[in-house]
N, C-alpha and C positions, 0 to 999 in steps of 0.2 A: 274051386271058387264058385260060390253061389251068389249071383247078382239078382237083385230085385230092382227093376227099372221102371220108374214112373214117367209117363210121357204125356205131352199135351195133345198129340194126335197120332194114333197108332198107324194111320195110313201115310204119314210123312215118309218120303223116300229116305230122308236123312236118319230117321229112326231105324229103318231097315239096315242102312249101312252100319250104324253103331252096333246093332245086334249081331251083324256079321263079324264085326271086330271082336265082340265078346266071345262069340262061338269059336273064332280062330285062336283066341287066347286060352281056350280050354275051359271056359266058364259054362255053367248051367244057368240059364237066364229065364226069369219070369217077368213078363211085361204087363204092367197095369196102366191102362191109359184111356183117355177120352178119344173121341173120334169126331170127324167132321162129315162123315157120310152116314147114310141110314143103316147100312149093313155092318153089324159087329164082326170083328175078327175073333177067331178062337185060337189060332196059332200063327206065329211069324217065324219062319225059318227054323221050325222045330221048337221054338220057345212057346210056352203056354201064354195066352193073352187073356187077361181078366178085364172085361169091359167096365168102364167107370161112367159111361153115359155119353150122350152126344152134346157137343158144344158148337157154337157158331163163331166163325171168324169175324173179328171186329166188334163183338158184343161182350165187352168186358164184364158188365154186371151179371149177365147170364153165366159166364164162365166162373166168376167168383161164387155164384150160387151153387154151381155144380161141385166146386171144391168143398164148400161147406156141407153140402148134402152127404158127401163121402166122409167128411170129418165127423159128422154127427152119427154116422153109422159105419164105424171103422172096422167092423168084424172082418170083411173080406181082405182088407189091406193088411191087417194085423196077422191074419192067418197066412197070407202069402209071404210075409216077411220072416216067419219063423225059420231059424237056422241060416239066415242070410249072412254072408261075409261082407257084402257091400250093398248099400241101398243108395240108388242114384235118382235124383229128380231133375228132369230135363225142362228147364225154364221154371219160373217162380211158382206157378200154380201147381205144377207137379212136385216141386221141391217141398211145398207145404205138406203134401200127403206123404212124401218120403220121410220127412222129419217125424210125422205122427207114427208112421209104421215102425220106426226104430224102437218104439216101446216094446215090440215083440222080439227084437234082436238087439239088445243094448250093446253087445260086443261088436256089432257091425260098423264099418266105416260109412259115414254119411257124406255124400258127394253132391254138390250143386253143379249141374251142367248148364252153363249160361251161354246161349248162342245168340241172344238178342238182348239189348237194353231197352225195355219198353219205356215209352215217353212218361208213364206215371212214376218211373224210378228217377226221373229228372225234374219233375215239376214241383211247384210250390203250393198247389191247392191242398185243401184238407184231404181229399181222396188220395192224392199223390203222397202226401206225408204219411198217411196211414199205410199205404203199400210199402213205402221205404222203411217204416218202422217194423213191419212184418219181416221184410227181408233181413234187416239188421239183427233181429231177434233170432231168426232161423240160422243165420251164418255163425252165431256164437257157438253153435254146437256142431258145425260142419267140420269135416276133416280135410276137405279138398274142394277146390273150385276148378272145373274144366271150362276153358274158353276156346273159341275158334279164331280169335284175332288178338294180337298183342295190344292193340289199341283199347280193348275192353279193360284190360288190367291197367294200362298206363293212364288212360283218360277218365276211367270211371271208378274201378274198384279201389285203386291205391289212394286217390284223393278223397273218396267219400265213405269208405267202409273202415271204421277204426279197428275192428278185430277181424282181420282178413286171414283166413287159413292159406296154406300154400296154393298157388295157382299153377295149373299145368296147361300148356298150349297144345291143342289138338286141332289142326287146321282141317278144312272141309275138302281134303284131297280126294281124288278118285281112288276107290278101293280096288286093288289088284292083288289078291292073295296069291295067285299063281304068277310067279315071276315072268313066265313066258307071255303073260297077258299084257305086260308093259311094253309098248312099242318102242324100239330104239329111237334116239333123237334123229330128227330129219326125215322120219318116215310117216308123218301125219299126212292126211289127205288134203289136197289143194282143190277147192271148189273150181269147177271147170265151166268156162274158161276164166283165167285170172285177169278179168277186166270187166268194165261196166256191161250190164248193170251190176254194181256191187251189192251183194246180198248180206244183210245184217240179220242175225238170229237173236231173238229175245225170248229166252226160255226160263221156265221155273215158276215160282209163285208170282202171278201177275197182279200187282197191287199199286202200281205207280202211275197215276193219271198223267203226270207231267211227262213221263217217258213216252206214253202213248201219243201225246200231243206233239212232242218234239219229233218223233219218228214220222208221224203223219205229215207234218210240215216239211220235213226233209224229203219225203217221197214226192209230195205235191210240187215242190219248188224246183226240182232238179230233173224234170223231163226224162224220166226213164233211166237215170243213172243209178238210182237207189231202189232196191226192193227190200221188203222186210218179211221174214218168216217168223211166226209167233207160235209157241207151243207151251202148254202148261195149264194151270188152273187159275182163272181170273177170280179175284176176291169179290164175292157178292156185296161186300160192304163198300167197295170202291167202284165197281162197274155193275150196273143193273142189267145191261144186255150187251155183253162184250162182243158177241158174234155180230150183232147188228151194227155196232160201231165199226168193226173191222170191214164189214161189207161196204161201208161208205168211203173207204180209202183205197183207190186203185193202187196196186203195188203192195198191198198187205195180203198175207195169206195166214190164216189161223188154222192150225192142225189139231187143236184140242189137247186134252191131257195126254201124257205119255208115261212110260215106265222106264226104269234105268237102262234096260237093254236097248231102248230106242235112241239113246244119246249119240252113239257113233254115226248113225244114219242122219240124225237131225243136224249135227254140226258139219257133216260132210257136204250138206247143201249150201253152206254159208262161207263167205269170206271172212266176216267179222262176227263177234259176239258182243252184244250190248251188256256191259257190266256196270252201268250207271244206275243209281237208285236215288230218287228224291223223296221217298215215302216218309222218312223221318230225317229230313235234310238238316245237317248241322249236328245231328245227334247220332242215333244208331247207324244211319246210312253213311255217315262219315267214318265210322269205326270198323264196320264189318268187313270180312273177307268172304265174299259169297262163293257158293258152289260154282257159279258160272265161270270164274277165271280158271279154275282147275280143270273143269270139264272142257272148256273151249281149247285150252292148250293141250289137253290130252288127245283131243280128237281133231285138231288141225285148224281151228279158227283163231283169228287174231282178236284178243279182247280189246274193247274200247272202255276207258275209265277216265274219271277226273283225276288230275295229278295232285289235287289238294287233299284227297281223302286216302284212307289206308289202302284201298284197292290200287289206286294210282301209285302210291309209294311202293307197294309190293312189285308192281310191274317195272317201275323205274329202277328198283334195286336189282331186278333180274334183267335189266336193259332189254325189255320186251314189250310188245303190244303198242297200242296207241293211247297216249294220255293227252287230255284236253284241258284248257282253262275252264273255269267255272261257268263262263257265259257261252261255252261251246263255239266261240268265234272261229276256232281253228278247224272245225269239222269239215268245212268245204275243201280246204287245202289237204288235210290229212286223210280224208276218206272219199269225199264226193268226186274230186278231180284227180284222184290218184292214177298214176300210170301203172301198167302191168309190172314193169321192172321194180317200181317202188313197193308194190304189194308183195312181190316175191322176196324182197329184202325184209319186210315186216314178218313174213311167214318164216323166214330163216331165223329171225330173232326169237320167235316162239319155239322153234325146233332146237334152239341152242340152250334152252333152260334145262337144268339138270332134272332128270326124271324123278329124283327123290323129292324135289320141290312140288311136284304135281301129283304123284301117286303115293298112296299109303299101302304098304306091303305087310308081310308077316312080321317084319322087324317092328313096325309101328304098333301092331297088336300086342306083341310081347312087351314092348315098353309101356303100353297102357296097362296091361295086367300088373306090371311091377309097381307102377305109381298108385294104382287102386289098392294094392295090398300093403304097401309099405307103411310102417307106423309113423 
């Protein structure tokens, strides 16, 4: 199976995870993608990478311009797509290029991998309606949609897309191709000691100002009972000087960017993992199932989520983690004033979740191969 994979950011750790899954399924993969860093990649886990240019987080007009620049000079993407069995576009900007590349391989299956529903896909302005029309047109020729949360299909695609191809759910689970790498239930690390100060980890793409403010207030108001460890890449569109902001909050520690192999160590420092996001409140933030819940549970931290959103529903379905009301009124009782014995009970609830709900294994890679190829 030859896969040609168009992506919005070749440096995204989730792109690396997907390429690992393709490799494990026996595919030969070529990656064509934009980047958010200055240095282009030439290969990713053995896959050739074709650089499509640099784009900026939060600058939609610039990203649209980069897409059009490649559509107007399609030679490299058409050449890369020759002989492809499957052409995949990760998010809408990459899917537009994937659809164009199919001209070089009309027999290939065209797949839309949608991991976020951008606010423009839900708005009523003229630019929003234009983006929605583009997506609808492209989906008419798609063979499959991959999503990471059932809410994307239930709340967005089914109600708003008239000609929807089959949808396949592939959650953001921690990839463990070696079965021995999946720790047995009950053997996750417990941050030591299991008592105050309770340490909350906020990891990943850092783009939610409201989260920063909530956690900062929580630390300031609770006299040493709460500390926060932060790691990841702050969005420059949301935070102009993230390190300086952190420095003003006693009890905050910012560790900077990390790689996937750092995750066990990061979560081992924490009692809890912040899995609440207000960046697109009521829309994408309500529907997504973020990497954080799977990573936290894999490496021993207790996720904190809102019970009214899909993340909270996932946790309550698995009878695990901490779920809060939308106003976070319960956070003092459920986190700040927790006793050690109560925390250990929460930790036990995390350890009781079936490993298959948290980890993706070779079985998941084989299933993905099957759904990508089936007519």
